[in-house]
PASEBA-86744 format. One record per atom (N, C-alpha, C, O, CB): residue in one letter; x, y, z; atom name. Coordinates in pm, whole numbers, plus 50000, padded with zeros to 5 digits. Glycine has a CB too. Layout:
<nodes>
a/X/Y/Z/CA .
...
</nodes>
This chain:
<nodes>
x/02723/25796/39691/N .
x/02812/25838/39585/CA .
x/02927/25736/39578/C .
x/03002/25719/39675/O .
x/02864/25985/39608/CB .
x/02940/25670/39466/N .
x/03048/25572/39452/CA .
x/03175/25641/39399/C .
x/03176/25762/39378/O .
x/03006/25457/39358/CB .
x/03280/25562/39377/N .
x/03410/25617/39336/CA .
x/03401/25688/39201/C .
x/03465/25791/39181/O .
x/03514/25505/39329/CB .
x/03322/25635/39109/N .
x/03310/25699/38976/CA .
x/03237/25833/38990/C .
x/03278/25932/38930/O .
x/03234/25606/38877/CB .
x/03129/25836/39068/N .
x/03058/25962/39090/CA .
x/03151/26066/39152/C .
x/03150/26183/39113/O .
x/02935/25939/39182/CB .
x/03231/26023/39248/N .
x/03326/26115/39312/CA .
x/03426/26170/39211/C .
x/03459/26288/39214/O .
x/03400/26045/39427/CB .
x/03473/26084/39121/N .
x/03567/26130/39018/CA .
x/03498/26231/38925/C .
x/03557/26332/38889/O .
x/03622/26010/38936/CB .
x/03375/26202/38886/N .
x/03301/26294/38799/CA .
x/03284/26431/38866/C .
x/03308/26534/38804/O .
x/03162/26234/38763/CB .
x/03243/26430/38992/N .
x/03221/26555/39065/CA .
x/03352/26632/39082/C .
x/03356/26754/39066/O .
x/03159/26526/39203/CB .
x/03459/26560/39113/N .
x/03590/26624/39130/CA .
x/03635/26688/39000/C .
x/03683/26802/39000/O .
x/03695/26522/39179/CB .
x/03622/26618/38889/N .
x/03663/26674/38759/CA .
x/03578/26795/38721/C .
x/03629/26894/38669/O .
x/03654/26566/38649/CB .
x/03447/26786/38747/N .
x/03360/26899/38717/CA .
x/03393/27019/38806/C .
x/03383/27133/38760/O .
x/03213/26860/38736/CB .
x/03432/26995/38929/N .
x/03472/27105/39017/CA .
x/03598/27172/38965/C .
x/03614/27293/38979/O .
x/03494/27054/39161/CB .
x/03687/27093/38905/N .
x/03809/27149/38847/CA .
x/03780/27227/38719/C .
x/03843/27330/38693/O .
x/03909/27036/38818/CB .
x/03685/27178/38641/N .
x/03654/27239/38511/CA .
x/03511/27204/38474/C .
x/03484/27096/38422/O .
x/03753/27191/38401/CB .
x/03419/27295/38501/N .
x/03278/27266/38473/CA .
x/03246/27263/38324/C .
x/03135/27228/38285/O .
x/03191/27369/38541/CB .
x/03343/27300/38241/N .
x/03320/27297/38096/CA .
x/03374/27170/38031/C .
x/03371/27158/37909/O .
x/03384/27417/38031/CB .
x/03424/27077/38111/N .
x/03477/26954/38054/CA .
x/03366/26881/37978/C .
x/03251/26880/38021/O .
x/03537/26863/38165/CB .
x/03401/26822/37867/N .
x/03300/26756/37784/CA .
x/03263/26619/37841/C .
x/03339/26557/37914/O .
x/03351/26740/37639/CB .
x/03143/26575/37804/N .
x/03101/26440/37842/CA .
x/03197/26338/37784/C .
x/03227/26237/37848/O .
x/02957/26411/37794/CB .
x/03246/26363/37665/N .
x/03340/26271/37601/CA .
x/03467/26258/37685/C .
x/03515/26147/37708/O .
x/03375/26319/37459/CB .
x/03520/26371/37731/N .
x/03642/26368/37813/CA .
x/03615/26299/37947/C .
x/03697/26219/37994/O .
x/03695/26511/37836/CB .
x/03502/26329/38009/N .
x/03465/26262/38135/CA .
x/03453/26111/38113/C .
x/03496/26032/38198/O .
x/03333/26318/38191/CB .
x/03396/26072/38001/N .
x/03380/25931/37971/CA .
x/03516/25864/37954/C .
x/03539/25754/38005/O .
x/03296/25912/37843/CB .
x/03607/25930/37884/N .
x/03741/25874/37864/CA .
x/03813/25857/37997/C .
x/03881/25757/38019/O .
x/03824/25963/37771/CB .
x/03798/25955/38086/N .
x/03869/25951/38213/CA .
x/03811/25849/38311/C .
x/03881/25804/38402/O .
x/03868/26086/38276/CB .
x/03686/25813/38293/N .
x/03623/25717/38384/CA .
x/03604/25580/38322/C .
x/03565/25485/38392/O .
x/03489/25771/38429/CB .
x/03631/25567/38194/N .
x/03613/25438/38127/CA .
x/03469/25404/38098/C .
x/03435/25288/38073/O .
x/03672/25329/38211/CB .
x/03382/25505/38100/N .
x/03240/25485/38072/CA .
x/03205/25542/37935/C .
x/03283/25617/37876/O .
x/03153/25550/38181/CB .
x/03088/25506/37886/N .
x/03037/25564/37762/CA .
x/02975/25701/37795/C .
x/02922/25719/37904/O .
x/02932/25469/37693/CB .
x/02981/25797/37700/N .
x/02922/25928/37726/CA .
x/02776/25925/37772/C .
x/02741/26002/37861/O .
x/02930/26010/37602/CB .
x/02688/25838/37715/N .
x/02551/25835/37767/CA .
x/02544/25789/37914/C .
x/02458/25835/37989/O .
x/02467/25742/37680/CB .
x/02634/25701/37953/N .
x/02638/25655/38092/CA .
x/02680/25769/38184/C .
x/02624/25787/38293/O .
x/02734/25536/38107/CB .
x/02779/25846/38140/N .
x/02824/25963/38218/CA .
x/02708/26062/38232/C .
x/02683/26113/38341/O .
x/02946/26032/38149/CB .
x/02638/26088/38122/N .
x/02525/26182/38126/CA .
x/02419/26133/38224/C .
x/02362/26213/38299/O .
x/02464/26200/37986/CB .
x/02391/26002/38225/N .
x/02291/25947/38315/CA .
x/02336/25959/38461/C .
x/02256/25990/38548/O .
x/02262/25800/38280/CB .
x/02463/25934/38487/N .
x/02515/25948/38624/CA .
x/02504/26093/38671/C .
x/02463/26118/38784/O .
x/02662/25900/38631/CB .
x/02538/26186/38585/N .
x/02528/26328/38622/CA .
x/02383/26366/38649/C .
x/02354/26441/38741/O .
x/02587/26417/38512/CB .
x/02293/26314/38567/N .
x/02150/26342/38587/CA .
x/02104/26289/38723/C .
x/02031/26357/38795/O .
x/02066/26278/38474/CB .
x/02147/26167/38759/N .
x/02109/26110/38889/CA .
x/02169/26190/39005/C .
x/02103/26210/39106/O .
x/02155/25963/38899/CB .
x/02294/26236/38990/N .
x/02355/26319/39094/CA .
x/02274/26447/39116/C .
x/02255/26492/39229/O .
x/02501/26354/39057/CB .
x/02227/26504/39005/N .
x/02144/26626/39016/CA .
x/02009/26594/39082/C .
x/01964/26668/39169/O .
x/02121/26688/38877/CB .
x/01947/26486/39040/N .
x/01816/26448/39095/CA .
x/01823/26421/39245/C .
x/01729/26451/39318/O .
x/01763/26324/39022/CB .
x/01934/26364/39289/N .
x/01951/26336/39432/CA .
x/01996/26460/39511/C .
x/02005/26456/39633/O .
x/02052/26224/39452/CB .
x/02024/26568/39439/N .
x/02066/26691/39506/CA .
x/02213/26693/39544/C .
x/02257/26785/39613/O .
x/01984/26712/39628/CB .
x/02289/26596/39500/N .
x/02432/26591/39532/CA .
x/02512/26683/39441/C .
x/02621/26727/39477/O .
x/02484/26449/39521/CB .
x/02460/26711/39325/N .
x/02519/26804/39231/CA .
x/02415/26913/39208/C .
x/02312/26889/39145/O .
x/02562/26733/39095/CB .
x/02442/27032/39261/N .
x/02340/27137/39262/CA .
x/02349/27230/39141/C .
x/02258/27311/39120/O .
x/02352/27218/39388/CB .
x/02453/27221/39062/N .
x/02463/27307/38945/CA .
x/02605/27316/38896/C .
x/02698/27263/38957/O .
x/02409/27444/38976/CB .
x/02621/27384/38785/N .
x/02751/27406/38724/CA .
x/02774/27556/38725/C .
x/02679/27634/38710/O .
x/02758/27347/38578/CB .
x/02897/27598/38741/N .
x/02921/27741/38756/CA .
x/03052/27782/38691/C .
x/03127/27699/38638/O .
x/02922/27779/38903/CB .
x/03078/27909/38695/N .
x/03203/27966/38648/CA .
x/03268/28039/38765/C .
x/03202/28069/38865/O .
x/03181/28062/38526/CB .
x/03395/28068/38752/N .
x/03465/28147/38852/CA .
x/03508/28276/38784/C .
x/03577/28273/38682/O .
x/03589/28069/38913/CB .
x/03468/28388/38839/N .
x/03500/28519/38784/CA .
x/03608/28582/38872/C .
x/03605/28568/38994/O .
x/03374/28611/38776/CB .
x/03701/28650/38811/N .
x/03807/28718/38884/CA .
x/03759/28858/38923/C .
x/03749/28945/38836/O .
x/03937/28726/38801/CB .
x/03729/28881/39051/N .
x/03684/29014/39094/CA .
x/03786/29124/39060/C .
x/03748/29235/39022/O .
x/03656/29014/39244/CB .
x/03915/29093/39073/N .
x/04016/29196/39045/CA .
x/04014/29235/38898/C .
x/04039/29351/38865/O .
x/04156/29147/39085/CB .
x/03985/29141/38809/N .
x/03976/29173/38666/CA .
x/03856/29264/38637/C .
x/03853/29332/38534/O .
x/03966/29045/38583/CB .
x/03758/29264/38728/N .
x/03641/29349/38713/CA .
x/03656/29482/38788/C .
x/03562/29560/38796/O .
x/03517/29276/38761/CB .
x/03776/29505/38843/N .
x/03802/29632/38911/CA .
x/03780/29630/39061/C .
x/03787/29735/39126/O .
x/03716/29737/38852/CB .
x/03754/29514/39118/N .
x/03735/29504/39263/CA .
x/03870/29472/39327/C .
x/03915/29358/39326/O .
x/03629/29395/39300/CB .
x/03933/29573/39383/N .
x/04068/29560/39437/CA .
x/04070/29501/39576/C .
x/04173/29446/39618/O .
x/04135/29694/39438/CB .
x/03960/29510/39650/N .
x/03957/29468/39790/CA .
x/03843/29371/39816/C .
x/03738/29376/39753/O .
x/03944/29589/39881/CB .
x/03868/29283/39914/N .
x/03763/29199/39969/CA .
x/03756/29230/40118/C .
x/03858/29259/40181/O .
x/03790/29046/39943/CB .
x/03637/29224/40172/N .
x/03621/29244/40316/CA .
x/03526/29138/40370/C .
x/03434/29093/40302/O .
x/03569/29386/40348/CB .
x/03553/29101/40494/N .
x/03462/29014/40568/CA .
x/03397/29104/40673/C .
x/03466/29171/40749/O .
x/03537/28890/40634/CB .
x/03266/29106/40676/N .
x/03194/29192/40770/CA .
x/03107/29104/40859/C .
x/03029/29022/40811/O .
x/03108/29298/40695/CB .
x/03124/29124/40989/N .
x/03036/29060/41087/CA .
x/02931/29163/41126/C .
x/02964/29276/41161/O .
x/03117/29008/41213/CB .
x/02806/29123/41118/N .
x/02696/29215/41148/CA .
x/02612/29162/41262/C .
x/02571/29046/41263/O .
x/02609/29238/41023/CB .
x/02587/29248/41359/N .
x/02503/29215/41473/CA .
x/02389/29316/41476/C .
x/02408/29428/41523/O .
x/02585/29215/41607/CB .
x/02271/29277/41426/N .
x/02159/29371/41420/CA .
x/02118/29421/41559/C .
x/02128/29349/41659/O .
x/02039/29306/41352/CB .
x/02073/29545/41563/N .
x/02018/29601/41685/CA .
x/01884/29533/41711/C .
x/01825/29476/41619/O .
x/02003/29756/41675/CB .
x/01834/29538/41835/N .
x/01706/29472/41866/CA .
x/01595/29511/41767/C .
x/01571/29629/41741/O .
x/01663/29506/42009/CB .
x/01530/29409/41714/N .
x/01418/29430/41622/CA .
x/01458/29455/41478/C .
x/01371/29474/41393/O .
x/01338/29543/41669/CB .
x/01590/29456/41448/N .
x/01634/29492/41313/CA .
x/01688/29375/41232/C .
x/01745/29395/41125/O .
x/01740/29598/41322/CB .
x/01671/29254/41281/N .
x/01727/29137/41213/CA .
x/01681/29128/41067/C .
x/01765/29118/40977/O .
x/01687/29010/41286/CB .
x/01553/29133/41044/N .
x/01499/29119/40907/CA .
x/01540/29238/40819/C .
x/01567/29221/40700/O .
x/01345/29108/40910/CB .
x/01544/29356/40878/N .
x/01585/29475/40802/CA .
x/01729/29460/40756/C .
x/01760/29486/40640/O .
x/01569/29604/40887/CB .
x/01816/29418/40846/N .
x/01958/29401/40812/CA .
x/01974/29291/40707/C .
x/02050/29307/40612/O .
x/02040/29368/40938/CB .
x/01904/29181/40725/N .
x/01912/29073/40627/CA .
x/01871/29122/40489/C .
x/01938/29092/40390/O .
x/01824/28954/40670/CB .
x/01763/29196/40481/N .
x/01716/29249/40353/CA .
x/01816/29348/40293/C .
x/01838/29349/40172/O .
x/01579/29316/40369/CB .
x/01877/29430/40378/N .
x/01977/29526/40329/CA .
x/02098/29452/40269/C .
x/02152/29494/40166/O .
x/02023/29619/40445/CB .
x/02139/29344/40334/N .
x/02250/29265/40280/CA .
x/02211/29208/40145/C .
x/02288/29217/40049/O .
x/02290/29152/40378/CB .
x/02094/29149/40136/N .
x/02046/29090/40012/CA .
x/02043/29194/39900/C .
x/02077/29162/39785/O .
x/01907/29028/40031/CB .
x/02003/29314/39931/N .
x/01987/29419/39829/CA .
x/02117/29491/39795/C .
x/02117/29576/39705/O .
x/01886/29518/39876/CB .
x/02227/29462/39863/N .
x/02354/29528/39835/CA .
x/02439/29435/39749/C .
x/02489/29334/39798/O .
x/02430/29565/39968/CB .
x/02454/29466/39620/N .
x/02519/29371/39529/CA .
x/02666/29343/39559/C .
x/02719/29241/39516/O .
x/02509/29422/39390/CB .
x/02732/29431/39633/N .
x/02872/29406/39667/CA .
x/02888/29289/39764/C .
x/02995/29229/39772/O .
x/02934/29532/39727/CB .
x/02781/29255/39839/N .
x/02784/29137/39923/CA .
x/02767/29016/39832/C .
x/02663/29000/39769/O .
x/02673/29141/40034/CB .
x/02869/28932/39825/N .
x/02865/28817/39735/CA .
x/02836/28687/39810/C .
x/02800/28587/39748/O .
x/02996/28805/39660/CB .
x/02852/28688/39942/N .
x/02820/28573/40026/CA .
x/02776/28625/40161/C .
x/02822/28729/40207/O .
x/02941/28476/40039/CB .
x/02686/28552/40224/N .
x/02644/28587/40359/CA .
x/02593/28462/40428/C .
x/02513/28387/40373/O .
x/02535/28698/40357/CB .
x/02641/28443/40550/N .
x/02594/28332/40632/CA .
x/02528/28387/40756/C .
x/02577/28482/40817/O .
x/02711/28236/40669/CB .
x/02416/28328/40793/N .
x/02353/28359/40921/CA .
x/02411/28260/41021/C .
x/02401/28139/41001/O .
x/02194/28350/40914/CB .
x/02470/28311/41128/N .
x/02550/28227/41217/CA .
x/02505/28237/41362/C .
x/02429/28326/41399/O .
x/02697/28265/41206/CB .
x/02555/28145/41442/N .
x/02535/28152/41586/CA .
x/02653/28225/41647/C .
x/02754/28248/41581/O .
x/02518/28010/41648/CB .
x/02640/28261/41772/N .
x/02750/28330/41841/CA .
x/02718/28477/41860/C .
x/02602/28517/41862/O .
x/02879/28313/41763/CB .
x/02822/28556/41874/N .
x/02804/28699/41901/CA .
x/02737/28774/41787/C .
x/02661/28868/41811/O .
x/02938/28762/41929/CB .
x/02763/28733/41665/N .
x/02708/28802/41548/CA .
x/02595/28720/41488/C .
x/02583/28601/41514/O .
x/02818/28829/41444/CB .
x/02514/28785/41408/N .
x/02407/28713/41338/CA .
x/02445/28680/41195/C .
x/02403/28579/41141/O .
x/02279/28795/41339/CB .
x/02527/28767/41133/N .
x/02565/28748/40994/CA .
x/02716/28763/40978/C .
x/02778/28846/41043/O .
x/02491/28849/40903/CB .
x/02772/28680/40891/N .
x/02910/28697/40846/CA .
x/02901/28702/40695/C .
x/02851/28610/40631/O .
x/03006/28579/40898/CB .
x/02951/28812/40639/N .
x/02934/28834/40496/CA .
x/03066/28873/40430/C .
x/03154/28931/40493/O .
x/02828/28943/40471/CB .
x/03076/28840/40302/N .
x/03193/28876/40221/CA .
x/03147/28975/40116/C .
x/03043/28956/40053/O .
x/03261/28749/40155/CB .
x/03225/29079/40097/N .
x/03192/29173/39991/CA .
x/03316/29212/39914/C .
x/03427/29207/39967/O .
x/03124/29296/40047/CB .
x/03295/29252/39790/N .
x/03403/29300/39704/CA .
x/03389/29450/39689/C .
x/03279/29504/39680/O .
x/03400/29231/39564/CB .
x/03504/29517/39688/N .
x/03506/29663/39686/CA .
x/03608/29714/39585/C .
x/03711/29651/39560/O .
x/03539/29719/39826/CB .
x/03575/29827/39527/N .
x/03672/29892/39438/CA .
x/03770/29977/39519/C .
x/03884/29997/39477/O .
x/03599/29979/39334/CB .
x/03725/30026/39635/N .
x/03811/30110/39719/CA .
x/03761/30108/39863/C .
x/03650/30063/39890/O .
x/03816/30255/39665/CB .
x/03843/30158/39953/N .
x/03802/30173/40093/CA .
x/03684/30269/40104/C .
x/03597/30250/40189/O .
x/03921/30223/40181/CB .
x/03680/30370/40020/N .
x/03567/30462/40022/CA .
x/03436/30389/39998/C .
x/03334/30423/40058/O .
x/03585/30572/39917/CB .
x/03438/30290/39911/N .
x/03318/30209/39886/CA .
x/03273/30138/40013/C .
x/03154/30128/40041/O .
x/03344/30107/39774/CB .
x/03369/30089/40089/N .
x/03336/30021/40215/CA .
x/03262/30116/40308/C .
x/03160/30080/40366/O .
x/03464/29967/40283/CB .
x/03314/30235/40323/N .
x/03249/30333/40410/CA .
x/03107/30363/40364/C .
x/03015/30369/40446/O .
x/03330/30462/40415/CB .
x/03088/30382/40235/N .
x/02955/30413/40183/CA .
x/02856/30300/40208/C .
x/02741/30324/40243/O .
x/02962/30442/40033/CB .
x/02903/30177/40192/N .
x/02814/30062/40213/CA .
x/02779/30047/40360/C .
x/02662/30032/40395/O .
x/02880/29933/40161/CB .
x/02881/30052/40446/N .
x/02857/30027/40588/CA .
x/02782/30139/40657/C .
x/02712/30116/40755/O .
x/02987/30004/40658/CB .
x/02795/30261/40607/N .
x/02720/30374/40667/CA .
x/02570/30346/40666/C .
x/02499/30388/40757/O .
x/02750/30506/40591/CB .
x/02522/30278/40564/N .
x/02379/30247/40555/CA .
x/02333/30154/40667/C .
x/02215/30152/40702/O .
x/02348/30183/40420/CB .
x/02426/30077/40725/N .
x/02391/29979/40827/CA .
x/02400/30035/40969/C .
x/02349/29972/41062/O .
x/02481/29860/40816/CB .
x/02461/30149/40988/N .
x/02492/30199/41122/CA .
x/02370/30221/41211/C .
x/02380/30207/41332/O .
x/02567/30326/41111/CB .
x/02256/30255/41155/N .
x/02135/30273/41236/CA .
x/02066/30141/41268/C .
x/01971/30138/41346/O .
x/02038/30366/41165/CB .
x/02114/30032/41206/N .
x/02045/29903/41219/CA .
x/02131/29791/41278/C .
x/02078/29690/41324/O .
x/01995/29861/41085/CB .
x/02264/29809/41278/N .
x/02350/29699/41321/CA .
x/02487/29750/41362/C .
x/02533/29856/41318/O .
x/02364/29594/41210/CB .
x/02551/29671/41447/N .
x/02692/29693/41476/CA .
x/02770/29609/41375/C .
x/02730/29497/41343/O .
x/02729/29654/41624/CB .
x/02880/29663/41324/N .
x/02960/29591/41226/CA .
x/03105/29582/41271/C .
x/03157/29673/41336/O .
x/02951/29657/41088/CB .
x/03167/29473/41236/N .
x/03310/29455/41256/CA .
x/03364/29407/41121/C .
x/03314/29310/41064/O .
x/03343/29351/41374/CB .
x/03465/29477/41071/N .
x/03513/29452/40936/CA .
x/03660/29411/40937/C .
x/03740/29465/41012/O .
x/03493/29575/40850/CB .
x/03692/29316/40852/N .
x/03831/29276/40829/CA .
x/03856/29280/40679/C .
x/03776/29228/40600/O .
x/03861/29134/40888/CB .
x/03967/29341/40640/N .
x/04006/29341/40499/CA .
x/04082/29211/40472/C .
x/04170/29173/40549/O .
x/04094/29468/40463/CB .
x/04049/29144/40364/N .
x/04114/29019/40328/CA .
x/04248/29050/40261/C .
x/04253/29121/40160/O .
x/04023/28933/40233/CB .
x/04356/28996/40318/N .
x/04490/29014/40260/CA .
x/04520/28909/40154/C .
x/04577/28941/40049/O .
x/04595/29008/40370/CB .
x/04482/28786/40181/N .
x/04503/28678/40085/CA .
x/04402/28567/40118/C .
x/04334/28571/40221/O .
x/04651/28623/40090/CB .
x/04393/28471/40029/N .
x/04297/28363/40045/CA .
x/04370/28230/40026/C .
x/04370/28175/39916/O .
x/04177/28376/39944/CB .
x/04433/28177/40135/N .
x/04508/28052/40120/CA .
x/04422/27934/40074/C .
x/04473/27844/40008/O .
x/04573/28018/40250/CB .
x/04295/27935/40109/N .
x/04203/27831/40064/CA .
x/04085/27900/39997/C .
x/04009/27972/40063/O .
x/04155/27739/40182/CB .
x/04070/27880/39867/N .
x/03953/27931/39798/CA .
x/03843/27828/39810/C .
x/03864/27718/39860/O .
x/03984/27963/39649/CB .
x/03725/27864/39765/N .
x/03612/27771/39772/CA .
x/03652/27640/39706/C .
x/03703/27637/39594/O .
x/03485/27831/39703/CB .
x/03627/27531/39777/N .
x/03660/27400/39725/CA .
x/03557/27298/39772/C .
x/03472/27328/39856/O .
x/03802/27358/39770/CB .
x/03566/27179/39717/N .
x/03475/27072/39757/CA .
x/03505/27026/39898/C .
x/03621/27025/39939/O .
x/03484/26955/39659/CB .
x/03403/26987/39972/N .
x/03430/26917/40099/CA .
x/03484/26778/40064/C .
x/03473/26735/39949/O .
x/03299/26907/40189/CB .
x/03542/26709/40160/N .
x/03593/26574/40130/CA .
x/03479/26484/40078/C .
x/03370/26481/40135/O .
x/03658/26510/40257/CB .
x/03507/26413/39972/N .
x/03408/26322/39913/CA .
x/03428/26180/39964/C .
x/03354/26090/39926/O .
x/03415/26324/39760/CB .
</nodes>
């Protein structure tokens, strides 16, 4: 990835709706050249897609929680499937260490948290933390 590619990726991360014309103006390239560079970034897997950012609080989700899940013996696949099938889980990582999964979920209330986690009690131990703030939101790794 050269300096121009890095600039294109950085600008797209800031605003995925930026026009090819604007990207071209900011990089000094012609719009078809910008389009070709973006296509190559996608083909190489360096640019995996374009997305939007939705405000969970605007959708009524007042709380975020981080849940660490440690499946009981023989329940790893069951717990993984339960996480996948629970739409309030918006991210989940399978990790090394004491726990097998670290997941983020959005909640409308604490009662929702109890209802969701009760389903896991026969299959996993859980440790939950309520998110107070997010000093670093999802961002690009250093380019």
